[in-house]
C-alpha positions in Angstrom: 0.0 -0.1 -0.1 1.3 3.5 -0.9 0.6 4.9 2.6 2.8 2.1 4.1 5.5 2.7 1.6 5.7 6.5 2.3 5.8 6.0 6.1 8.5 3.3 5.8 10.6 5.4 3.6 10.3 8.4 5.7 11.1 6.4 8.8 14.0 4.8 7.1 15.5 8.2 6.3 14.9 9.2 9.9 12.6 12.0 9.0 9.7 13.5 10.9 6.5 14.1 9.0 7.3 17.9 9.3 10.8 17.4 7.9 9.3 15.4 4.9 6.6 18.0 4.4 9.2 20.8 4.2 11.3 18.8 1.8 8.3 18.2 -0.6 6.7 21.6 0.0 3.6 20.4 1.5 2.1 20.5 5.1 2.6 18.1 7.8 -1.1 17.3 7.7 -0.7 16.3 4.0 2.0 13.7 5.0 -0.2 12.6 7.8 -3.2 12.1 5.5 -1.0 10.1 3.0 0.4 7.8 5.7 -3.2 7.3 7.2 -4.6 6.4 3.8 -7.1 9.3 4.0 -5.8 11.1 0.8 -3.6 9.8 -2.1 -0.9 12.0 -3.6 -1.4 13.5 -6.9 0.5 11.9 -9.8 2.9 15.0 -9.7 3.5 14.6 -6.1 4.0 10.9 -6.5 6.8 11.6 -8.9 8.3 14.1 -6.4 8.1 11.5 -3.6 9.9 8.9 -5.8 12.7 11.3 -6.7 13.1 12.5 -3.1 13.5 8.9 -1.8 15.2 7.7 -5.0 12.8 4.9 -5.7 10.5 4.3 -8.8 6.8 5.2 -8.9 6.4 1.3 -9.5 8.0 0.7 -6.1 5.8 3.2 -4.4 2.7 1.6 -5.9 3.7 -2.0 -5.1 4.3 -2.9 -8.8 8.0 -3.5 -8.3 10.2 -4.2 -5.2 13.5 -2.7 -6.5 15.0 0.1 -4.8 17.4 2.3 -6.7 20.5 3.8 -5.6 21.8 6.9 -7.4 25.5 6.5 -8.2 25.8 9.4 -10.6 29.1 11.1 -10.1 30.8 8.1 -8.6 33.6 6.4 -10.3 33.5 2.8 -11.6 35.7 1.7 -8.6 33.3 3.4 -6.1 30.4 1.8 -7.6 32.1 -1.5 -7.5 32.7 -1.0 -3.9 29.0 -0.3 -3.3 28.1 -3.5 -5.0 30.4 -5.3 -2.8 28.9 -3.8 0.3 25.3 -4.6 -0.9 26.5 -8.3 -1.6 28.1 -8.5 1.9 24.8 -7.3 3.4 22.9 -9.9 1.3 25.1 -12.6 2.3 24.9 -11.8 5.9 22.2 -13.2 8.3 20.6 -10.2 9.6 
């Protein structure tokens, strides 16, 4: 559900509703309404949320579980290092 994804992402970034609202240019009440499934964000806002959290709109809408990581500006060596870190985390029993 979209409301759960938004809340989960907000919490994973250690953001309050106020902080997320300020970052997206909306009110705290707007964030609260989304998270409580009272109101759905507009398509334009959905895109803004996806860009802010660096995920796809498909991920937000439960159509795809992939989470994207923006590596723009990093060297191939740095990207390879990140891939190794991710693989280490996947191999680790958490």
